[in-house]
NUPA-669828 format. One record per residue: residue in one letter; x, y negated, z negated of N, C-alpha, C, CB in turn. Coordinates in steps of 0.1 Angstrom, whole numbers, plus 2048, in hexadecimal, padded with zeros to 3 digits. Atoms other than C-alpha are relative to their C-alpha. Last residue first. Glycine has a CB too. Example, Ala and Ser with C-alpha at 12.3 -4.5 7.8 and 13.67 -1.06 7.14 Angstrom:
2
S7F780B80088980B7B97F87F57F88047FB80E;A80980C80087B82D7B28097F48007F68007F4;
END
This chain:
505
S7FC80F803A92822B7B80E7FA8088027FE7F0;F7F68047F9A7F843B838047F47FE7FD80080B;E80080B7F9A6C853B6980A7FD8097FF7F77F8;E80C802800A65872B547FD7F38097FD7FF7F3;E8087F77F8A85886B597F17F88047FE80F7F6;N80D807802A99868B4C7F680A80C8027ED804;K80280780DABA87AB417F57F880080B7F77FC;S8007F980FABC895B597FC7F87F480E8047FD;A80C7F67FDAAF885B798008097F480280A811;K80B805807AC6869B6F7F38098027FD7F1804;S80A8077F8AE287DB767F57FA7F87FB80980B;M7FE8127FFB00884B5E7F97F880A8107FD805;N80380980DAF18A4B538047F57FF8048037F5;F80D805807AEA8AFB747FE7FA7F37F880B800;T8078097F8B0C8AAB807F27FE7FC7FF80580D;I7F880C800B208BDB657F87F780580E802807;L80380880AB088D8B628067F48008038057F5;S80F8067FEB098DFB877FC7FF7F37F5808809;G8048097FAB2E8E1B847F37FB803806802808;I7F980A805B318F8B677FE7F280B8108067FD;S80A80780CB1990FB788067F47FA7FD80C7F3;C80F8057FCB2990FB9B7F77FC7F37F880D808;I7FC80B7FAB4D914B8F7F17F980380880380E;L7FD809809B43930B758027F280780C8047F8;F80D803808B30943B918047F27F57FA80F7F6;V8088067F8B4F940BA97F37FC7F57FD80880E;I7FB80F801B6794AB8D7F67F88098117FD804;I80080480CB5296BB898047F07FE8098087FA;G80C801803B53972BAD7FA7F97F37FC80D801;I8028097F9B7896DBB17F07FB7FF80580480C;V7FD80C80AB7A986B937FE7F280A8128017F9;A80980080CB659A0BA68067F47F680080F7F9;A80A8087FAB7A999BC97F47FD7F37F980980D;L7FB80E7FDB999A1BB77F57F780480B7FF80A;N7FC80680BB8C9C0BA98027F28018098057FB;F80C804808B7C9C9BC98027FA7F57F980A7FD;D7F980680BB9E9C6BE17F27FD7F680A7F2806;S8057F9809B8D9D9BFB8087FF7F280080D804;T7F77F8805BA19CCC167FD8097F48097F87FD;D7F47FD7F9B899C1C308098087FB8057F7803;V8047FA7F2B669C3C2180F8048057F77F580C;T8087F5801B6D9BABFD7FE8088097F77FC7FE;L7FB7F6808B8A9A2BFF7F880E7FD8037FA7F4;K7F77F97F8B7C994C1F80680A7F680B7F5806;Y8077F17F7B5B98FC0D80B8068067F57FD80E;L8047F4804B6D97DBEF7FB8098097F97FE7F7;W7F67F7803B81969C067FB80B7F780D7FA7FB;T7FC7FA7F4B6295BC158098097FF8037F7809;V80B7F47FDB52953BF380280780E7EF7FA7FF;L8007F480CB71942BE67F88098087F87FC7EF;L8067FF80CB7292EC0980480C7F67F1800803;D8087F8808B86935C257FD7FA7F280580C7FF;T80B807801B95918C3D7F68097F37F97FE810;Q80180C804BB7921C397F47F87FE8067FB807;G7FB80B7F6BB7947C3D7FE7F37FA7F880080F;S80A80A7FDBB2964C268077F68067F77FA7F5;Q80B7FC7F9BC4985C1C7F57F78017FC80B7F9;Y8037F0801BDC975C047F38028048028057F1;Y8097FB804BE8956C127FD80E7FE7FA7FC805;D7FF80780EC08944C187F58077F87FD7F0801;S7F87F7806C0C95CC387FF7FB7EF8107FF806;S7F4803804BEF948C4680780B7F87FE7F57F9;N7FB7F8809BCF94EC5980E7FB7FE80080F804;P7F37F87FDBBE933C6D8068067F580A7F9805;G7F68057FCBA393CC648057F27FF800804809;G7F680380BB87944C4C80D7FC80680280C7F6;G7F97F5808B75954C688097FD7F5807808807;T7F17FE802B73931C7680580D7FE8047F87F6;L7F88087F5B5092CC8380E8028017FE7F27FE;L8047FF7F2B3D94AC768057F68097F2800802;Y7FC7F17FAB5094EC567FC8028107F680C7F8;I7F17FD801B51929C4C80280D8088048027F0;L7F680A7FAB2F921C5480E8038038007F47F8;N8047FF7F2B1C941C478097F58087EE7FD801;F7F77F37FBB30944C247FE7FF80F7FA8107FA;N8038027F1B25922C1780580A8098057F2805;N8027F37F9B2892CBF27FC8018117F58077F8;I7F37F9805B3990CBE67FF80F8068028007F0;N7F48027F8B208FCBFF80C8077FA8037F1803;G7FF7FB7F3B0590ABEE80A8018077F87FC806;V7FC7F0808B108FFBCA7FF80980E7F18077F1;F7EF804804B128D9BDB8008127FC8047F17ED;T7FA7FF7F3AEF8E0BEB80F8027FC7FD7F2808;T8007F27FCAE08EBBC88098018107EF804802;I7F97F6807AEE8CBBB980180E8067F98017F4;L7F28017FFAE28B6BD480880A7F78037F27FF;Y7FA7FC7F4AC18C4BD280F7FE8047F97FB809;P7FF7F1801ABE8BEBAC80480880F7F18057FB;T7F57FC808AC8899BB18028127FE7FD7F87F0;T7F97F67FBAB0895BCD80E8067F98037FC80C;V8087F17FAA96880BBB80880B8057F77FE80C;F8097FB80CAAD869BA87F980A8057F57F57F9;F7F77F880AAC5865BC77FA8057F680A7F97FB;I7FD7F47F6AA885BBE080980A7F480B7F9811;Y8087F87FFA9E840BC780180F8047FA7FA807;P8007FC80CAC1834BC07F28097FD8017F37F7;F7F77F3805AC7835BE47FE8027F38107FF802;T8037F57F6AA881DBEE80A80D7F98057FB812;I80F7FB7FFAA6806BD37FF80C8077F77F8807;K80980380CAC77F5BC67F68088007FA7F27FF;T7F97FC80CADF801BE27FA8007F180B7F7800;F7FB7F27FEAC7801BFD8068047F580880280A;Q8097F9806AB97DFBF180180E8037F57FC803;Q7FF7FF810ADD7D0BEF7F18087FC8037EE7F7;V7F77F980AAE47D9C107FE8017F380B7FC800;A8027F07FFAC77CDC1F8078087FA80280580B;N7FF7FD7F1AC97ABC107FE80D80180E7FD806;A7F87EF7FEABB7A5BED8037FF80F7F38107FC;G7F48047F6AAE77CBEC80880D80080A7F27FA;D7F6802807A96781BCF80C7FF8058008087FB;I80580D809A79781BE280D7FB7FC7F68037F3;R7FD80A7F5A8979CBF97FF7F17FB7F780380B;A7F47FE801A8C7B2BD68057F680E8038107FF;S7FA80580BA687ADBD080D7FC8017FF8087F7;E80480D7FCA5F7B8BF38037F57F67F1800802;Y7F78087F6A747D6BF07FC7F08017FF807810;L7F3802803A657E1BD08097F880B80480C7FD;D7FD80C807A437DABDD80C7FD7F87F67FE7F8;E7FB80D7F8A477F0BF78007F57F87F77FC80D;P80980F7FFA4580EBE08077F58077FC7F97F1;I7F8809808A5E82ABEA7F77F48028107FF805;N80480280CA49849BF68057F47F680280C7FC;M80D8077FFA51844C1C7F77FD7F27F7808809;L80180F7FCA75845C147F47FB8028087FD80B;L7FC80880AA73866C027FF7F280280E8037FC;G80E7FF807A61877C1E8047F77F57FC8107FA;S80C8087F9A7E86BC367F58017F67FC80680E;S7FE80F801A9A875C1C7F27FA80680E7FB807;I80480380CA8D899C1D8027F27FC8058087F7;L80F7FC803A8B89CC427FF7FC7F17FC812803;M80A80B7FAAAC88AC457F28027FF8027FE80F;T7FF80C807ABD8A0C2D7F87F580380C7FB800;Y8077FD80DAB38BFC418007F37F580880E7F9;P80F8017FCABE8AFC617F98027F57FB80A80A;I80580C801AE18A8C537F38008038067F9808;G80680080DAEB8CDC4E7FB7F58018088017F3;V80C7F6800AF28DCC737F97FE7EE808814804;W8097FF7F6B058BEC817F48087FC80780580A;M80780E7FEB158B5C5F7F380380A80B7F4809;N8067FE80BB248DAC5B7F47F47FD80A8007F5;V80B7F67FBB308D6C7D7F68047F380880D805;V8068057F9B468B9C6F7F480A8078097F8808;I80780A806B528C9C537F47F880980B7F67FB;V80A7F8808B5C8E9C647F57F67F98088097F3;V8097FA7F9B6F8D3C7C7F38067F980680A807;I80880A7FDB818C1C637F58038088077F6806;R80680280BB8C8E1C547F87F280280A8017F5;A80A7F8802B968EEC747F77FE7F580480B801;M80A8007FABAB8D0C7C7F2807800803800807;M80680D805BBE8D1C5C7F57FD80B80C7F37FF;P8057FF80BBC98F6C667F77F57FC80A8017F8;D7F780B808BCB8F6C897FC7FD7F28007F1808;T7F17F8801BBB916C978087F87F980780380E;L8047F480AB9690AC9980C8057FB7F780E806;W80C80680AB988E8CAE80380C7F27ED801808;R8027F6808BBD8EFCBC7F47FE7F580C8037FB;V7FF80380CBB98D5CD77FD80B7F77FA7F67FD;H7FD7F6804BC48DCCF98038017EC80C803809;W7F880380FBB28C4D0B80580D7FD7F57FB7F1;G7F27FD7FDBA68C9D3180A7FC7F38047F780D;M7F880C803B868B7D2680C8018068017FE7F1;M8078097F7B708D6D378087F17FE7F07FF7FB;L7FE7FB7F4B888F1D2B7F97F48087FA811802;N7F47FE7FCB8C8E4D0780480081180280C7FB;L7FE810801B698DED0380D7FD8037FD7FA7F0;S8038087F5B5F900D128067F27FE7F27FF802;G80D8037FDB77915CFC7FB7F680A7FC7FF7F6;D8037FC7F1B99923D027F27FB803802810802;D7F58047FCBA6917CDE7FD7FE81080C8097FC;G7F67F77FCB8191CCD680E7F78037FC80980C;L7F4802806B6D8FDCCD80B8078007FF7FE7F5;L7FC80E7FCB4F905CE280C7FB7FB7F67F77FD;L7FB7FE7EFB5092BCDD8037F58057F680680A;R7F27F8800B51923CB680580380E7FF80E7F9;M7F6806802B3590BCBB80E8048007FE7FB7F7;L7FF8077F3B1F924CCC80B7F37FE7F07FB804;L7FA7F47F7B2593DCAF8027F780C7F580F803;L7F27FC803B1D923C9580880780A8018087F5;T7FA80B7FCAFC916CA980F8007FA7F87F47FC;V7FD8037F3AF293BCA98087F38027F3800807;F7F77F67F8AF9942C878027FF80E7FD80B7FF;Q7F6804801AE3923C7980E8078077FE7FF7F6;P7F77F980DAC592FC8980D7F9802802812801;V7F97F47FBAB6911CA18078087F380C7FC80C;A8097F57FAA9C8FDC9080780D8057F87FA80B;A8047F680BAB68ECC7A7F780D8057F67F87F5;T7F37FB803AC78DCC9B7FA8097F380D7F47FD;V7FF7F27F8AA48D5CA780C8087FC8027FE80F;V8027F5809A9F8BDC8980380C80A7F18017F9;F7F57FD809AB18A1C987FB80E7F88027F27F6;V7F27FF7FAA9B8A0CB88098057F58057F1806;T7FF7F37F9A7B8A6CA380F8048097F280180A;R7FE7F8808A83885C8E8008108057F67FD7F7;W7F17FE805A8D876CAB7FF8067F58077F47FE;L7F87FB7F5A6987BCBD80E8027FB7FE7F780C;A8027F4800A56875C9D8088088087F6801802;K7FA7FB809A64852C9B7FE80F7FF7FD7F97F6;F8007F17FDA5984ACBE8098087F2809804811;K80B7FA7FBA61824CB68038118047FC7F680E;I7F77F27F6A7B816CA17F380780380F80C7F6;G7FE8047F2A6B7F1C9780680B8098097F6801;K80B8077F9A6D7F7C728047FB80F7FC7F37F6;K803810801A8780FC677F77F980880C7F9803;N80A807809A7E832C5F8007EF8028058057EE;I80D7FA7FBA94841C797F67FA7FC7FE80D7FD;L7FE80B7F3AB3829C6E7F280980681380080C;L80480E800AAA833C498027FA80E8077F87F5;A80F7FF804AA785AC517FC7F17FD7FC8097F3;L8087FA7F2AC885BC637F07FC7FE800814800;I7FD8097F6ADB848C457F780180B80D802805;I80780E806ACA85EC2B8027F680D8087F97EF;G80C7FE7FBAD687EC427F67F47FA7FA8107FC;G8048017F4AF8871C437F080180380980A807;I8008107F9AFB869C1F7FB80180F8117F7800;Y80D80A807AEF88BC168017F38038017FF7F0;N80F8007FCB0189DC337F77FD7F87FB80C805;T7FF8047F1B2388DC2C7F380680580C807809;F80080E800B20890C077FB7FC80E80F7FA7FC;T80E803807B188B9C057FE7EF8048018027EE;A80C7FB7F9B318C1C207F57FC7F97FF80D803;F8018087F5B4C8A9C117F2808808811800809;V800811806B4A8B3BEC7FA7FA8118157F67F9;A80F803803B458D8BF87FD7F47FB7FB8087F6;W80B7FC7F5B628D9C0E7F27FC7F7801815805;V8018097F6B788CABF57F880180A8097FD804;L80780A805B6F8E2BDA7FE7F580A8067FC7F4;T80F7FE801B748FFBF17F97F47F87FE80D7F8;W8068007F3B978F1BFC7F18017FF80680B809;V8028107FFBA08EBBD77FB7FF80C80D7F67FF;L80A80880AB9690FBD08017F28028048037F0;I80E7FF7F9BA591DBEF7F87FC7F67FC80E804;K8028057EFBC7911BE87F27FF80480880C80A;F801810804BC491BBC17FF7F880D80D7FA7F7;F80E805808BB993EBCA8017F18007FF8067EE;T80B8007F5BD6943BE77F27FC7F77FE811809;Q80080A7F9BF1938BCD7F47FF80B80B800805;S80480D808BE494EBB38007F480880A7FD7F4;K80E7FC803BE496EBC97F97F17FB7FE80D7F3;L8058017F5C07965BD77EE7FF7FC80580D808;P80080D7FAC1495FBB57F97FD80D80B7FD801;N7FD7FB7EFC0797BBA48007F58067F480A808;A7F67F5804C07973B7B8048068107F880D7F6;Y7F0803801BFA951B7E80680A8058067FD7F2;F7FC810807BD4948B8180D8018037FE7FD7EF;V80880F7F8BC6965B9A8067F47FA7EF7FE7FC;D7FC8017F2BDF981B8D7FB7F48067FB80C808;A7F3803802BD5979B678087FE81080680B7F7;F80280C801BB197FB7280E7F97FC7F47FF7F6;N8038027F0BBB9A1B817FC7EF7FD7F080D808;Q7F68007F6BCE9AAB617FA7FA80D80680D802;L8018107FABB199FB4780B80080A8047F27F3;G80380A808BAC9C6B407FE7F080680B8007F7;V7F3807800BBA9E0B567FF7F27F78047FC811;W80280D807BA09FCB5580E7F87FD7F98027F3;W80380180EBA6A17B6C7FF7F37FA8098067FA;F7FD80C803BA3A23B907FF8007F37FB7F7806;L80780680DBA3A45B9E8057F47FE8028077F3;K7F980480BBADA4FBC07F87FB7F48087F7803;G7F57FC802B9CA60BDB80A7FF7F98037FE807;P8027F5807B78A5ABD480E8058017F5809804;A8077F4805B80A3DBCF7FA80480C7F57FC7F3;Q80F7FD7FBB98A24BD97F980D7FF8007FE80E;H8097F7806BB7A1BBC57F08008038017FE7F0;S7F87F4800BD0A0BBDF7F98097F38107FD7FE;Q7FB7F87F3BB89F3BEC80680C7FF8087F8808;D7FF8087F6BA99E7BCA80580C80B80B7F37FC;Y8077FC7F6B999F2BAB8017FA80D7F48007FD;N7F88017F6BB09EBB917FB80380E80A8077FD;T7F87F17FBB969E6B7780A7FE80D7F380D805;F7F57FE80AB8C9C6B6380580F8017FA7FD7EF;A7F3809802B799B6B8080A8037F77FD7F37FC;I7F67FF7F8B679D4B8780C7F67FE7FB80180B;F7F87F4805B549D3B6780B80180A7F780E7FF;I7F680580BB479B1B708098097FA7F97FC7F4;T7F48087FBB399BFB918097FA7F67FB7F4808;F7F47F77F6B299DCB828097F98027FD80480F;V7FA7F980AB159C5B6980D8078067F680A7FA;I7F780B805B0A9ACB8580C8097F57F57F37F7;P7F38047F5B009CCB9D8097F67F87F97F8811;L7F37F4801AEE9DBB7A80B7F980B7F9812807;V7F97FC80FADC9BAB7080A8088057F780A7F6;T7F980C802AD09AFB968098027F37F67F47FF;F7FB8057F5ABF9CCBA780A7F47FE7F67FD809;M7F67F67F5ABA9E6B8F8067F880A7F780B808;L7F67F8806AB29CDB7180980980A7F880A7F6;L7F480A806A9E9B2B848108087FA7F97F77F2;G7FB8047F2A8A9CFB9880D7F97FC7F67F6809;V7F97F57FAA819DBB778087FE8097F9809804;V7F57FD807A789B9B6B80880B8027FC8007F4;P7F68087FDA649AFB8B80A8057F57FB7F27FF;I7FB7FC7F4A519D4B8680E7F48047F380080C;V7F97F4801A499CEB6380880380D7F680A7FE;L7EF803802A419A8B6280680C8028067FA7F1;M7FA8067F4A1C9ADB7280D7FE7FF7FB7F3804;T8017F87F1A129C6B598087FA80B7EF800806;V7F67F5800A1F9B2B3C80080980C7FE8097F5;H7F58057FAA0A993B4980B80B7FD8037F27FA;F7FE8027F09EB9A6B4980D7FD8037F87F5807;R7F17FD7FE9EF9ADB2380480180C80380B7FA;E7F68088069CE99CB1B80F8008027FF8027F3;D80880B8059BC9ADB3A80A7F77F87F38067F7;L8048077F69CA9C8B4F7F77F57FC7FB808809;F7F68057F99E39D2B347FB7FB80F80A80B801;M7FA80C8079C69D4B1A80B7FB80A8078037F0;K8098097FD9B59EEB2F8047F27FE7F58037FA;M7FB8017F59D5A05B287F57F480580280F806;E7F48067FE9CD9FFB0480480080E80A8067F8;T80380E8029A9A08B0680C7FA8017F97FC7F5;I8048037F39B3A2AB1C7FE7EE7FC7EF80B805;F7F78007F59CDA31B007FA7F880C803810804;G7FF7F97F99B5A2BAE080680080D7F8802800;I8058047F19B9A12AC780080D80A80A7F3806;N7F88077FA9BEA1EAA67FD80280C80B8027FD;K7FD7F77F59A1A24A908097F980B7F3805807;K8048017F399DA13A6F80580780C8007F4801;G8107F97FC99EA1DA4B7FB7FE8107F37F97F6;E80D8097FF9B7A03A447F68058007FE7F8809;A7FD80180F9D4A20A3E7F27F57FE8127F87FB;K8087F38049CDA29A647FD7FF7F180880F802;V80D8007F99D6A06A707F980B7F9802802811;L8078098079F4A06A5A7F27FE8038077F4802;Q8037FB8109FEA29A677F97F57F980F8027F7;T80C7F77FE9F8A1DA8B8018067F380180B80E;N809808800A119FFA847F38088008017F7809;Y80380680CA2BA15A767F17F880080D7F77FD;A8057F380AA29A2EA958007F77F480B8107FF;S80D7FB7FBA2BA0EAAE7FA80A7F480180980F;K80A80A805A47A01A9B7F38038028017F3805;T8047FF812A5CA21A9A7F77F47FE80F7FF7F3;N8067F4805A54A25AC27FC7FE7F180A80B802;V80E801802A5CA01AC77F980C7FF7FA7F9809;V804809809A80A08ABD7F37FC7FE8057F7801;Y8037FA80BA81A27AD27FF7F77F58098097FF;V80D7F8803A79A12AEF8008077F47FD80B80B;A80B80C803A949F9AE97F380B7FE7FE7F380F;I7FF80580CAACA15AE47F77F97FA8097FA801;F8067F6809AA2A25B048007FC7F280680D802;A80E8027FFAA9A04B167F980C7F87FB7FF80F;I80480D804ACCA02B0A7EF7FE8008077F6809;T801800810AD2A24B117F87F67F980D8007FB;I80A7F6803AC6A20B357FE8037F180480E807;L80B808801ADEA00B367F58097FF7FF7F880C;I7FD80A80BAFBA18B2B7F37F87FF80D7F6803;S8047F780BAF0A35B448017F87F580780D7FF;L8127FD801AEFA1CB5F8008087F27F880B810;V80780F801B14A0CB587F08057FE8027F5810;G800804812B20A33B527FA7F17FF8127FF7F9;F8097F980AB0FA3AB758037FD7F380180D801;L80C8047FCB23A1DB897F28087F6800804810;L80280E805B43A1FB777EF7FD80380A7F4809;V7FD80180DB45A44B7B7FD7F37F980B8027FF;H80D7FA807B38A46B9F8008007EE7FE810806;M80A8077FFB53A2DBA77F28067FC8017FA80C;S80480C80AB6BA40B947F67F880280A7F7800;N80080A7F6B67A60BAB7FE7F57F57F580180C;D80D809802B72A7DB988037F580A7FE7FA7F1;G80280380DB8BA97BA97F37F97FB80A7F87FD;F80480B806B89AA5BCA7FF7FE7F37F67FE805;I8067FC80ABA2AC2BD47FB7F47F78088097F9;T80280C806BB0ABBBF77F58067F37F97F580C;T80B7FF807BC1AD9C048007F47F97FF80C7F9;E80380B80DBE1AD8C1A7F17FE7FB8057F2803;F80E8067FEBECAF6C2E7FC7F67F47F580B802;G7FC8107FCC13AFDC2B7F17F7802809800812;L7FE8017EEC0DB24C2F8017F08027F0806809;E7F27FB7FBC13B26C0780380080D80480B7FE;D8017F0802BF7B0FBFF80C8068027F7808809;E7FD7F67F8BFBAE9BFC80180E8008077FD802;I7F47F5802BEAAD4BE580180980C7FC80B7F2;K7FE7F77F5BD8AB3BE880A8097FD8027FA80E;Q7F37FB7FDBCBAA3BC880080781080380B7F3;T7FE7F97F0BADA8DBC080F8048007FC7F480E;A7FE8077F7BB1A83B987FE80780F80B7FA7FD;V7F77FA7F7BA2A90B7B7FE7FA8107FD8127FF;A7FA7F9808B93A7EB5E80980780B7F78087F6;G7FD7F37FEB81A63B6A8098077FB800801809;L8107FE7FCB7DA3BB6780180F8077F87F380C;V8067FC7F3B9FA3BB577F580280380380A805;G8098077FDBABA29B367FB80180F8047F57FC;D80B7FF809BCBA3AB327F87F68068027FD7EF;Q80A80E801BE1A43B4E7F78017F77F87FD80D;I80C7FD809BFDA60B527FD7F07FB80480C7F2;I7FD80580DC14A57B707F58077F77FF7F07FF;N7F47F9809C20A66B917FE7F87F28127FE807;E7F7807804C10A4BBA780A8077F77FC7F67FC;D7FC8097F8BFDA61BBE80B7F37FA7F37FB805;P7F57F77FABF9A7EBA38067F580B7F980F807;I8038047F4BE6A67B8A80B8058097FD7F17FF;Y7F08017F9BE7A7BB697FB7FB80E809812801;V8037F97F5BCDA72B518087FD80A7F47FF803;N7F47F57FABD9A6DB2E7FB80980B80680A7F4;N7F2801804BB8A59B2380980C8057FF8007F1;C7FA7EF803B95A5AB3180E7FB8007FC80F80D;Y7F0805805B80A3AB2F80780E7F97FF7F27F1;F80080F800B5CA3CB3F80F7FC7FD7F67F97F5;L7F38027F5B62A63B498027F07FE7FE805812;S7F27F9806B4EA6CB2880A7FE8087FF80F7FD;L7FD80880EB32A54B3180C8057FC7F58017F5;W7FA8097FAB2DA65B5480A7F67F57F67F8808;K7F17FD7F7B2BA86B458047F38067FE80B80E;I7F77FD807B12A7BB2B80E8008077FD80C7FC;G7FE80B805AF8A6CB4480F8007F67F37FD7F9;F7FA80E7F9AF4A86B588067F67FC7F87F9805;T7FF7FE7EFAE3AA7B4F8097F78087F2800807;A7FA7F6800AE4AA0B2780580480D7FA8077FA;M7F2802807AE1A7BB2980880F8047FF7FD7EC;Y7FB8097F6AC2A7FB4380F8007F97F77F1801;Y7FF7F57F4AAFA9EB2F80C7F780A7EE80280A;I7F47F6805AB6A89B0F80180680A7FF8097F4;Y7F3808801AA7A69B1F80A8097FC7FF7F37F6;G7FB8077F4A89A7BB2F80D7FC8007F87F6805;C7FC7F17F8A81A8EB0E8077FC80F7EF80A804;Q7F57FA807A80A6DAFC80780E8087FB8037F2;V7F480A7FBA6BA5BB1780B8067F97FE7F07FC;A7FC7FE7F3A53A79B1680D7FB8037F77FB808;L7F87F47FFA51A76AF180580580D7F980A7FC;F7F780080AA45A52AF380B80D8007F88007F3;I7F88087F7A2EA5BB0E80E7FD7F87F97F3805;I7FC7F77F6A1FA78AF780B7F880A7F2805809;G7F57F9805A1BA5EADB80780C80A7FB8067F4;K7F580B804A09A46AEF80A8087FD7FE7F67F3;M7F98047F19F3A65AFB80B7F58007F67FA80B;I7FA7F67FA9EBA6FAD88067FF80C7F9808801;Q7FC8047F39E5A51AC480680A80A8097F47FF;G80A8007F69D3A5FAA88017FA80C7F77FC7FB;H80C80C8009E9A57A8E7F67FD8088057F4800;F8067FD80EA00A76A8E7F37F87FB80A7FE7F6;I8097F5802A02A74AB17FB8037F8804809802;N80C8037F7A0FA4FAB07F780D7FF8047FB810;G809808807A26A5AA957F77FB8058037F87FA;M8077FA80AA34A75AAA7F57F97F580A8057F9;G80D7FD7FFA3AA61AC67FB8077F57FD80680C;M80580C7FCA63A61AC67EF8078038097F980D;I8057FC7F3A6FA80AB37F87F78017FA80D803;I7FA7F57F9A88A77A9B7FC80480C80180A7F8;Y7F1801801A7EA55A8D8088098068057FF7F4;S8018087F3A59A5FA9980F7FB7FE7F27F3800;L7FD7F97F5A5BA76A7B8067F98107F4806802;K7F07FC802A5EA5DA6180480980C8038087F1;T7F78097FFA3DA4EA6E8108037FF7FD7F87F6;G8018047F4A2BA6CA6E80B7F58047F27FC801;I7F97F57F8A36A76A4C8007FF8117F880D7FB;D8047F2805A2BA54A3D80780C80B7EF800800;G8077F97F5A3FA34A437FB80D7F980A80380E;R80E802804A4BA1DA267F580A80A7FD7EF802;I8007FE80CA70A29A297EF8017FB8097F57F9;F7FF7F2802A6FA2DA4E7FD8037EE810805807;R80B7F87FAA5FA0AA5180180E8007FE7FD80D;Q80D800808A769FAA3B7F480A8057FA7F2801;G8007F780FA94A07A4A7F37FF7F980B7FA7F3;Y8007F27FBA8A9F9A6D80180A7F480E80280A;G80D7F8806A7C9D9A5D8018108057F17F9806;K80280580FA909C4A777F48087FA7FB7EF800;F7FF7F580BA9C9DCA927FE7FA7F2810807801;G8057F37FDA8B9C9AAF8028087F580580780B;N810804802A909A5A9D7FB80F8037F77F180C;G802800812AB69AFA9B7F37FF7FE8097F37F7;I7FA7F3803AB79B8AC27FE8017F1810802805;F80B7F87FCAA2998ACA80580F7FC7FC7FE812;T80E803809ABA983AB57F380A8037FB7EF804;F8007F8810AD7995AC57F57FE7F680C7FC7F7;I7FF7F07FDAC898EAE98028067F380D80680B;K8107FA7FFAC096BADD80180E8027F77FA80D;K80880080CAE3966AD07F38018008017F67F8;F7FF7F4808AEF972AF07FC8007F180D804801;F8027F37F9AE095AB0580280C7F980780180B;F80E7FF802AE693CAEC7FA80D8067F97F5805;V8017FC80FB0B945AEC7EF8007FC8097F47F6;I7FD7F0801B0A945B127FE8047F380E804804;V80C7F77FAAF7924B1280480F8007FC7FB810;S80A7FE80AB10918AF97F48068077FC7F37F8;G7FB7F980BB2D91FB0E7F58027F780B7FA7FA;L8017F47FAB1F90FB2C8038087F680780280B;M8107FD7FFB198F1B1680080D8067F77F5809;K8047FE80CB3D8F1B0C7F08078018007F27F8;I7FC7F2801B488F6B327FB8037EF811802804;A8087F87F7B308D7B3980680F7FB8027FC812;G80D7FD802B408C4B1E7F68088067FB7F8800;P8027FB80EB628CAB247F38037FC8057F87F8;I7FE7F17FEB5C8C1B497FE8067F480C804806;G80B7FA801B4989FB428028128007F87FB80D;Q8027FF80EB6988DB3D7F48097FA7FE7F37FB;F7F87F6806B6E898B608018017F180D7FF804;F8007F27FAB51889B6C8098097F98037FF80E;S80A7FB806B50869B567FF8108057F37F8804;K7FB7FF80EB73861B667F48077F78037F07FA;V7F97F6800B63863B878068057F68087FF808;K8097F07FEB43850B7F80980B8007F780280E;Y8067FB80DB5A835B6F7F880E8027F77F67FB;A7F77FB807B70833B8F7FC8067F280B7F77FF;I7FB7F47F9B5482EBA58098097F580B7FB80E;Q80C7F6801B44813B8F80780E8037F37FC80C;Q8007F980CB67805B8E7F68077FB8037F87F7;S7F57F9802B69803BB57FF8067F180B7F7802;K8017F37FAB467F5BB780A8097FB8017FF80F;T7FF8017F2B4F7D7B9D7FB80F8068107FB804;M7F57FB7FAB407DCB797FF7FC81080180F7FE;Q7F580A7FFB257C6B6B8108038088037FD7F0;M8058097F5B0C7E0B708097F68047F37F97FC;Y8007F87F6B1E7F9B597FE7F780E7F580B7FD;D7F27FD7FFB217E1B3C80380580E80480B7F5;L7FB8107FBAFC7D8B4080D7FF8047FF7F57F4;Y8048017F4AF57FFB408037F28087F3802800;N80E8017FDB07807B207FD7F880E7F97FA7F4;M8018107F8B2A813B1D7F080080380A7FF811;
END
């Protein structure tokens, strides 16, 4: 459909068209996400392939020093005059061998054990993270002794760590072979290889970007990549409240946890879909009530003839200046069944314990704490809209409503689309407001370890902290990531901010 056909539609038709376009865009967004993932792994495998490119040729064409570097790291550099660099490569190899011999091999050997006896369940299990279960044995006098076995949590954590360290070592090993062959070529040309001190100085000059990236990359691997990989692995185990380390072993269960969430376990799947629907409803209302409310408030304050504009902005920003958790805790005290509001008014309204009322209350309270932020952003944008546009519109006979729908709102929406998307994703993961205001309640027997105002993220928290269902929590975390990424891709690619990045029209 072209622009002219769209503009000839009525408002209801335009809304219906956008809703239809959104749902039609879901397969495309999923495909795009899949393409991004495929592209990511393609880049990784291409990078690995480029790293090993010429691996065999270097060995065939290499001299004795280069060939030795394939067995003993650093020998090629030492042989060709780069002694200190060669010693560093050799130290890396010795360190890796020592690590694996004294630590890594032990945990990797326990990563997938078969024919393990599980005494509490009296079964022989395959795919266990650990070979020996903790047992309690009674002696002849009836005294009970606990003999501790393997800790599945440690097996998983240190096993993943050992795998990542092995991958890093392989990368250094390949660099070592390349470096050995390059030094051979330089020596064959009758030139002297660069010295260690000179090369170190280069990391403070033309390679300074590498120096600056080392610490962030190491931190990223340790505090982001390792926990993410660890969490993904947990989603494929039965690490729940019945299989808690170190007292009990847990094992790999494949896709069983995902099946439980979607269809296999009626209580869990029912809870998941109910919470998913409420999470999306909440995110839509929480995002757009704040967005539209902030724009309207900014328009009212910036309207010509309004006095003390700075004062009004300050008054409304006070709610943002107060820490959010303080506001939410005060609201919880105010709106409780025996709270100040009911006592003062003589009411008996179940603001936070009636399911429907509690959901309405969290949306309204979110407007109280969220509208000022949108108001500030919108106020700045309103001041930047050229006055010529409004003058031209008035000359053409446009009224205030038409000026807002044709000039003001399109301009604000064009600029704030990325902000709107991040706000929507943030509301899907809005832990503070739900947890501090209602605690996810009111609780219901129809829900598995959750309440009727719980979002997926607060349910995830309860599964982790309250009931120790880590496997189910990991599955929910993966699903939340997919929802946020797919939703962000759809909305951003449908927006003018994506299609017309260079200009506003």
